[in-house]
DRENBAZA-987194 format. One record per atom (N, C-alpha, C): residue in three letters; residue number from 0; x, y, z; atom name. Coordinates in Angstrom, 3 decimals, m for minus. Example, Ala and Ser with C-alpha at 12.3 -4.5 7.8 and 13.67 -1.06 7.14 Angstrom:
BEGIN
Ala | 0 | 13.190 | m5.690 | 7.800 | N
Ala | 0 | 12.300 | m4.500 | 7.800 | CA
Ala | 0 | 13.200 | m3.300 | 7.800 | C
Ser | 1 | 12.850 | m2.250 | 7.080 | N
Ser | 1 | 13.670 | m1.060 | 7.140 | CA
Ser | 1 | 12.900 | 0.030 | 7.870 | C
This chain:
BEGIN
Unk | 0 | 2.438 | 42.713 | m31.290 | N
Unk | 0 | 3.096 | 42.669 | m30.012 | CA
Unk | 0 | 2.073 | 42.628 | m28.888 | C
Unk | 1 | 1.072 | 43.493 | m28.982 | N
Unk | 1 | 0.045 | 43.520 | m27.948 | CA
Unk | 1 | m0.784 | 42.246 | m27.979 | C
Unk | 2 | m0.941 | 41.693 | m29.170 | N
Unk | 2 | m1.742 | 40.487 | m29.322 | CA
Unk | 2 | m1.073 | 39.295 | m28.627 | C
Unk | 3 | 0.238 | 39.144 | m28.765 | N
Unk | 3 | 0.936 | 38.026 | m28.128 | CA
Unk | 3 | 0.944 | 38.178 | m26.609 | C
Unk | 4 | 1.077 | 39.409 | m26.129 | N
Unk | 4 | 1.039 | 39.651 | m24.686 | CA
Unk | 4 | m0.340 | 39.310 | m24.124 | C
Unk | 5 | m1.371 | 39.670 | m24.854 | N
Unk | 5 | m2.734 | 39.363 | m24.436 | CA
Unk | 5 | m2.963 | 37.851 | m24.415 | C
Unk | 6 | m2.448 | 37.137 | m25.394 | N
Unk | 6 | m2.603 | 35.685 | m25.438 | CA
Unk | 6 | m1.858 | 35.017 | m24.282 | C
Unk | 7 | m0.650 | 35.474 | m23.990 | N
Unk | 7 | 0.124 | 34.914 | m22.895 | CA
Unk | 7 | m0.602 | 35.115 | m21.561 | C
Unk | 8 | m1.126 | 36.300 | m21.348 | N
Unk | 8 | m1.840 | 36.587 | m20.105 | CA
Unk | 8 | m3.128 | 35.766 | m20.008 | C
Unk | 9 | m3.818 | 35.603 | m21.119 | N
Unk | 9 | m5.057 | 34.822 | m21.130 | CA
Unk | 9 | m4.769 | 33.364 | m20.780 | C
Unk | 10 | m3.731 | 32.808 | m21.359 | N
Unk | 10 | m3.357 | 31.419 | m21.076 | CA
Unk | 10 | m2.943 | 31.278 | m19.609 | C
Unk | 11 | m2.199 | 32.235 | m19.098 | N
Unk | 11 | m1.763 | 32.200 | m17.710 | CA
Unk | 11 | m2.953 | 32.251 | m16.756 | C
Unk | 12 | m3.871 | 33.146 | m16.987 | N
Unk | 12 | m5.053 | 33.280 | m16.122 | CA
Unk | 12 | m5.928 | 32.037 | m16.224 | C
Unk | 13 | m6.103 | 31.511 | m17.422 | N
Unk | 13 | m6.931 | 30.316 | m17.593 | CA
Unk | 13 | m6.312 | 29.119 | m16.885 | C
Unk | 14 | m4.997 | 28.966 | m16.992 | N
Unk | 14 | m4.354 | 27.833 | m16.313 | CA
Unk | 14 | m4.407 | 27.995 | m14.803 | C
Unk | 15 | m4.276 | 29.202 | m14.300 | N
Unk | 15 | m4.386 | 29.437 | m12.855 | CA
Unk | 15 | m5.806 | 29.158 | m12.363 | C
Unk | 16 | m6.792 | 29.418 | m13.200 | N
Unk | 16 | m8.174 | 29.147 | m12.820 | CA
Unk | 16 | m8.476 | 27.655 | m12.844 | C
Unk | 17 | m7.804 | 26.896 | m13.690 | N
Unk | 17 | m8.055 | 25.459 | m13.789 | CA
Unk | 17 | m7.341 | 24.640 | m12.721 | C
Unk | 18 | m6.281 | 25.156 | m12.126 | N
Unk | 18 | m5.508 | 24.398 | m11.136 | CA
Unk | 18 | m6.382 | 23.934 | m9.965 | C
Unk | 19 | m7.204 | 24.787 | m9.343 | N
Unk | 19 | m8.039 | 24.285 | m8.234 | CA
Unk | 19 | m9.025 | 23.203 | m8.678 | C
Unk | 20 | m9.534 | 23.304 | m9.892 | N
Unk | 20 | m10.456 | 22.272 | m10.371 | CA
Unk | 20 | m9.748 | 20.938 | m10.564 | C
Unk | 21 | m8.546 | 20.973 | m11.089 | N
Unk | 21 | m7.787 | 19.744 | m11.306 | CA
Unk | 21 | m7.394 | 19.114 | m9.972 | C
Unk | 22 | m6.929 | 19.922 | m9.028 | N
Unk | 22 | m6.516 | 19.394 | m7.731 | CA
Unk | 22 | m7.693 | 18.798 | m6.971 | C
Unk | 23 | m8.861 | 19.410 | m7.068 | N
Unk | 23 | m10.043 | 18.876 | m6.406 | CA
Unk | 23 | m10.408 | 17.527 | m7.003 | C
Unk | 24 | m10.344 | 17.413 | m8.302 | N
Unk | 24 | m10.643 | 16.141 | m8.956 | CA
Unk | 24 | m9.660 | 15.054 | m8.573 | C
Unk | 25 | m8.389 | 15.398 | m8.417 | N
Unk | 25 | m7.387 | 14.405 | m8.042 | CA
Unk | 25 | m7.582 | 13.923 | m6.615 | C
Unk | 26 | m7.948 | 14.813 | m5.718 | N
Unk | 26 | m8.136 | 14.385 | m4.325 | CA
Unk | 26 | m9.390 | 13.534 | m4.180 | C
Unk | 27 | m10.403 | 13.803 | m4.984 | N
Unk | 27 | m11.611 | 12.988 | m4.912 | CA
Unk | 27 | m11.395 | 11.623 | m5.545 | C
Unk | 28 | m10.469 | 11.522 | m6.491 | N
Unk | 28 | m10.211 | 10.255 | m7.166 | CA
Unk | 28 | m9.281 | 9.354 | m6.368 | C
Unk | 29 | m8.669 | 9.869 | m5.296 | N
Unk | 29 | m7.758 | 9.058 | m4.488 | CA
Unk | 29 | m8.524 | 7.947 | m3.790 | C
Unk | 30 | m7.900 | 6.778 | m3.662 | N
Unk | 30 | m8.594 | 5.662 | m3.001 | CA
Unk | 30 | m8.849 | 5.969 | m1.526 | C
Unk | 31 | m9.986 | 5.534 | m1.060 | N
Unk | 31 | m10.351 | 5.765 | 0.327 | CA
Unk | 31 | m9.679 | 4.718 | 1.211 | C
Unk | 32 | m9.214 | 5.146 | 2.367 | N
Unk | 32 | m8.551 | 4.246 | 3.293 | CA
Unk | 32 | m9.615 | 3.425 | 4.013 | C
Unk | 33 | m9.416 | 2.113 | 4.044 | N
Unk | 33 | m10.367 | 1.258 | 4.734 | CA
Unk | 33 | m9.991 | 1.153 | 6.201 | C
Unk | 34 | m10.946 | 0.775 | 6.999 | N
Unk | 34 | m10.706 | 0.625 | 8.424 | CA
Unk | 34 | m9.793 | m0.568 | 8.677 | C
Unk | 35 | m8.866 | m0.446 | 9.626 | N
Unk | 35 | m8.018 | m1.596 | 9.925 | CA
Unk | 35 | m8.825 | m2.705 | 10.590 | C
Unk | 36 | m8.346 | m3.920 | 10.446 | N
Unk | 36 | m9.030 | m5.068 | 11.014 | CA
Unk | 36 | m8.860 | m5.053 | 12.528 | C
Unk | 37 | m9.942 | m5.283 | 13.241 | N
Unk | 37 | m9.854 | m5.325 | 14.699 | CA
Unk | 37 | m9.161 | m6.608 | 15.132 | C
Unk | 38 | m8.668 | m6.629 | 16.356 | N
Unk | 38 | m7.966 | m7.812 | 16.837 | CA
Unk | 38 | m8.907 | m9.003 | 16.951 | C
Unk | 39 | m10.191 | m8.749 | 17.257 | N
Unk | 39 | m11.152 | m9.852 | 17.335 | CA
Unk | 39 | m11.354 | m10.484 | 15.957 | C
Unk | 40 | m11.435 | m9.645 | 14.928 | N
Unk | 40 | m11.583 | m10.162 | 13.566 | CA
Unk | 40 | m10.337 | m10.929 | 13.145 | C
Unk | 41 | m9.171 | m10.414 | 13.505 | N
Unk | 41 | m7.918 | m11.078 | 13.150 | CA
Unk | 41 | m7.810 | m12.426 | 13.848 | C
Unk | 42 | m8.187 | m12.487 | 15.107 | N
Unk | 42 | m8.124 | m13.751 | 15.830 | CA
Unk | 42 | m9.153 | m14.729 | 15.298 | C
Unk | 43 | m10.301 | m14.231 | 14.859 | N
Unk | 43 | m11.328 | m15.105 | 14.295 | CA
Unk | 43 | m10.837 | m15.741 | 12.998 | C
Unk | 44 | m9.988 | m15.038 | 12.271 | N
Unk | 44 | m9.438 | m15.564 | 11.023 | CA
Unk | 44 | m8.143 | m16.338 | 11.251 | C
Unk | 45 | m7.748 | m16.488 | 12.502 | N
Unk | 45 | m6.526 | m17.221 | 12.803 | CA
Unk | 45 | m5.286 | m16.364 | 12.682 | C
Unk | 46 | m5.457 | m15.055 | 12.634 | N
Unk | 46 | m4.336 | m14.141 | 12.515 | CA
Unk | 46 | m4.130 | m13.433 | 13.846 | C
Unk | 47 | m2.906 | m13.174 | 14.190 | N
Unk | 47 | m2.618 | m12.406 | 15.394 | CA
Unk | 47 | m1.799 | m11.198 | 14.994 | C
Unk | 48 | m1.785 | m10.206 | 15.857 | N
Unk | 48 | m1.052 | m8.985 | 15.545 | CA
Unk | 48 | 0.379 | m9.124 | 16.057 | C
Unk | 49 | 1.220 | m9.640 | 15.208 | N
Unk | 49 | 2.631 | m9.852 | 15.524 | CA
Unk | 49 | 3.436 | m8.991 | 14.569 | C
Unk | 50 | 4.549 | m8.482 | 15.052 | N
Unk | 50 | 5.386 | m7.620 | 14.227 | CA
Unk | 50 | 5.877 | m8.381 | 12.998 | C
Unk | 51 | 5.906 | m7.680 | 11.879 | N
Unk | 51 | 6.354 | m8.288 | 10.627 | CA
Unk | 51 | 7.827 | m8.654 | 10.744 | C
Unk | 52 | 8.154 | m9.880 | 10.356 | N
Unk | 52 | 9.536 | m10.336 | 10.387 | CA
Unk | 52 | 10.017 | m10.792 | 11.749 | C
Unk | 53 | 9.173 | m10.758 | 12.762 | N
Unk | 53 | 9.593 | m11.207 | 14.089 | CA
Unk | 53 | 9.673 | m12.729 | 14.116 | C
Unk | 54 | 10.234 | m13.255 | 15.184 | N
Unk | 54 | 10.395 | m14.704 | 15.293 | CA
Unk | 54 | 9.047 | m15.405 | 15.389 | C
Unk | 55 | 8.026 | m14.728 | 15.894 | N
Unk | 55 | 6.705 | m15.339 | 16.037 | CA
Unk | 55 | 5.850 | m15.198 | 14.788 | C
Unk | 56 | 6.322 | m14.443 | 13.819 | N
Unk | 56 | 5.564 | m14.250 | 12.581 | CA
Unk | 56 | 5.502 | m15.570 | 11.825 | C
Unk | 57 | 4.353 | m15.879 | 11.258 | N
Unk | 57 | 4.189 | m17.134 | 10.521 | CA
Unk | 57 | 3.869 | m16.842 | 9.068 | C
Unk | 58 | 3.984 | m17.868 | 8.269 | N
Unk | 58 | 3.657 | m17.733 | 6.849 | CA
Unk | 58 | 2.184 | m17.401 | 6.678 | C
Unk | 59 | 1.330 | m18.019 | 7.496 | N
Unk | 59 | m0.105 | m17.760 | 7.415 | CA
Unk | 59 | m0.425 | m16.299 | 7.744 | C
Unk | 60 | 0.237 | m15.755 | 8.777 | N
Unk | 60 | 0.007 | m14.357 | 9.155 | CA
Unk | 60 | 0.507 | m13.413 | 8.067 | C
Unk | 61 | 1.643 | m13.753 | 7.477 | N
Unk | 61 | 2.200 | m12.916 | 6.408 | CA
Unk | 61 | 1.267 | m12.904 | 5.205 | C
Unk | 62 | 0.785 | m14.074 | 4.819 | N
Unk | 62 | m0.141 | m14.141 | 3.686 | CA
Unk | 62 | m1.457 | m13.448 | 4.007 | C
Unk | 63 | m1.843 | m13.433 | 5.271 | N
Unk | 63 | m3.077 | m12.766 | 5.678 | CA
Unk | 63 | m3.003 | m11.256 | 5.578 | C
Unk | 64 | m1.788 | m10.719 | 5.556 | N
Unk | 64 | m1.635 | m9.262 | 5.438 | CA
Unk | 64 | m1.679 | m8.774 | 4.000 | C
Unk | 65 | m1.742 | m9.675 | 3.043 | N
Unk | 65 | m1.816 | m9.277 | 1.634 | CA
Unk | 65 | m3.228 | m8.779 | 1.349 | C
Unk | 66 | m3.375 | m7.570 | 0.802 | N
Unk | 66 | m4.709 | m7.036 | 0.531 | CA
Unk | 66 | m5.482 | m7.888 | m0.478 | C
Unk | 67 | m6.777 | m7.945 | m0.306 | N
Unk | 67 | m7.625 | m8.736 | m1.189 | CA
Unk | 67 | m7.686 | m8.144 | m2.598 | C
Unk | 68 | m7.534 | m6.824 | m2.708 | N
Unk | 68 | m7.651 | m6.178 | m4.009 | CA
Unk | 68 | m6.302 | m6.003 | m4.710 | C
Unk | 69 | m5.290 | m6.769 | m4.293 | N
Unk | 69 | m3.973 | m6.667 | m4.919 | CA
Unk | 69 | m4.018 | m7.248 | m6.329 | C
Unk | 70 | m3.223 | m6.658 | m7.206 | N
Unk | 70 | m3.159 | m7.172 | m8.577 | CA
Unk | 70 | m2.391 | m8.490 | m8.572 | C
Unk | 71 | m2.422 | m9.195 | m9.687 | N
Unk | 71 | m1.757 | m10.502 | m9.749 | CA
Unk | 71 | m0.252 | m10.362 | m9.548 | C
Unk | 72 | 0.340 | m9.319 | m10.088 | N
Unk | 72 | 1.773 | m9.090 | m9.905 | CA
Unk | 72 | 2.113 | m8.770 | m8.456 | C
Unk | 73 | 1.305 | m7.918 | m7.823 | N
Unk | 73 | 1.525 | m7.593 | m6.421 | CA
Unk | 73 | 1.351 | m8.828 | m5.551 | C
Unk | 74 | 0.354 | m9.640 | m5.884 | N
Unk | 74 | 0.089 | m10.860 | m5.127 | CA
Unk | 74 | 1.265 | m11.828 | m5.237 | C
Unk | 75 | 1.807 | m11.971 | m6.438 | N
Unk | 75 | 2.946 | m12.867 | m6.643 | CA
Unk | 75 | 4.156 | m12.392 | m5.848 | C
Unk | 76 | 4.462 | m11.089 | m5.909 | N
Unk | 76 | 5.607 | m10.561 | m5.178 | CA
Unk | 76 | 5.417 | m10.692 | m3.671 | C
Unk | 77 | 4.207 | m10.446 | m3.196 | N
Unk | 77 | 3.944 | m10.552 | m1.764 | CA
Unk | 77 | 4.090 | m11.990 | m1.283 | C
Unk | 78 | 3.590 | m12.943 | m2.059 | N
Unk | 78 | 3.721 | m14.357 | m1.674 | CA
Unk | 78 | 5.184 | m14.787 | m1.663 | C
Unk | 79 | 5.946 | m14.365 | m2.676 | N
Unk | 79 | 7.369 | m14.705 | m2.707 | CA
Unk | 79 | 8.109 | m14.092 | m1.528 | C
Unk | 80 | 7.760 | m12.858 | m1.192 | N
Unk | 80 | 8.382 | m12.192 | m0.054 | CA
Unk | 80 | 8.060 | m12.927 | 1.238 | C
Unk | 81 | 6.812 | m13.338 | 1.408 | N
Unk | 81 | 6.415 | m14.080 | 2.607 | CA
Unk | 81 | 7.168 | m15.403 | 2.689 | C
Unk | 82 | 7.317 | m16.070 | 1.571 | N
Unk | 82 | 8.026 | m17.353 | 1.571 | CA
Unk | 82 | 9.504 | m17.167 | 1.891 | C
Unk | 83 | 10.113 | m16.090 | 1.384 | N
Unk | 83 | 11.513 | m15.821 | 1.688 | CA
Unk | 83 | 11.702 | m15.517 | 3.167 | C
Unk | 84 | 10.808 | m14.713 | 3.734 | N
Unk | 84 | 10.887 | m14.388 | 5.157 | CA
Unk | 84 | 10.707 | m15.647 | 5.996 | C
Unk | 85 | 9.786 | m16.509 | 5.596 | N
Unk | 85 | 9.546 | m17.758 | 6.317 | CA
Unk | 85 | 10.779 | m18.660 | 6.259 | C
Unk | 86 | 11.423 | m18.741 | 5.110 | N
Unk | 86 | 12.626 | m19.557 | 4.977 | CA
Unk | 86 | 13.744 | m19.048 | 5.883 | C
Unk | 87 | 13.957 | m17.744 | 5.875 | N
Unk | 87 | 14.999 | m17.147 | 6.723 | CA
Unk | 87 | 14.661 | m17.367 | 8.194 | C
Unk | 88 | 13.394 | m17.218 | 8.537 | N
Unk | 88 | 12.980 | m17.390 | 9.934 | CA
Unk | 88 | 13.217 | m18.818 | 10.403 | C
Unk | 89 | 12.853 | m19.801 | 9.579 | N
Unk | 89 | 13.056 | m21.188 | 9.984 | CA
Unk | 89 | 14.535 | m21.529 | 10.068 | C
Unk | 90 | 15.367 | m21.004 | 9.177 | N
Unk | 90 | 16.811 | m21.236 | 9.240 | CA
Unk | 90 | 17.377 | m20.643 | 10.521 | C
Unk | 91 | 16.937 | m19.435 | 10.852 | N
Unk | 91 | 17.417 | m18.791 | 12.079 | CA
Unk | 91 | 16.980 | m19.560 | 13.315 | C
Unk | 92 | 15.749 | m20.066 | 13.326 | N
Unk | 92 | 15.271 | m20.824 | 14.477 | CA
Unk | 92 | 16.031 | m22.142 | 14.606 | C
Unk | 93 | 16.354 | m22.783 | 13.503 | N
Unk | 93 | 17.085 | m24.037 | 13.538 | CA
Unk | 93 | 18.515 | m23.821 | 14.022 | C
Unk | 94 | 19.103 | m22.696 | 13.662 | N
Unk | 94 | 20.483 | m22.432 | 14.079 | CA
Unk | 94 | 20.550 | m22.068 | 15.566 | C
Unk | 95 | 19.432 | m21.645 | 16.153 | N
Unk | 95 | 19.426 | m21.292 | 17.569 | CA
Unk | 95 | 19.232 | m22.494 | 18.486 | C
Unk | 96 | 18.779 | m23.609 | 17.949 | N
Unk | 96 | 18.592 | m24.797 | 18.790 | CA
Unk | 96 | 19.948 | m25.403 | 19.134 | C
Unk | 97 | 20.084 | m25.846 | 20.383 | N
Unk | 97 | 21.360 | m26.403 | 20.850 | CA
Unk | 97 | 21.295 | m27.899 | 20.917 | C
């Protein structure tokens, strides 16, 4: 009886001691946030800071917002999303012409 109580307490204390080590390792392994692109850099690349999905948003600007380190699946979904937004935008602009 005393042996099982001692084992339970030992496991509890050991796990409580390991929690700060695990949490520190997880926070250090998190990806670092990169600096946002300045407006001068965006304009140099032909990109402008326009709200996503606005009437002035273009396919080129949407594709420019896709991160360079995106996986192939993320890249495919982002491109399809940009194309869908562009299609809806052009349909809306055409319906507004008189």
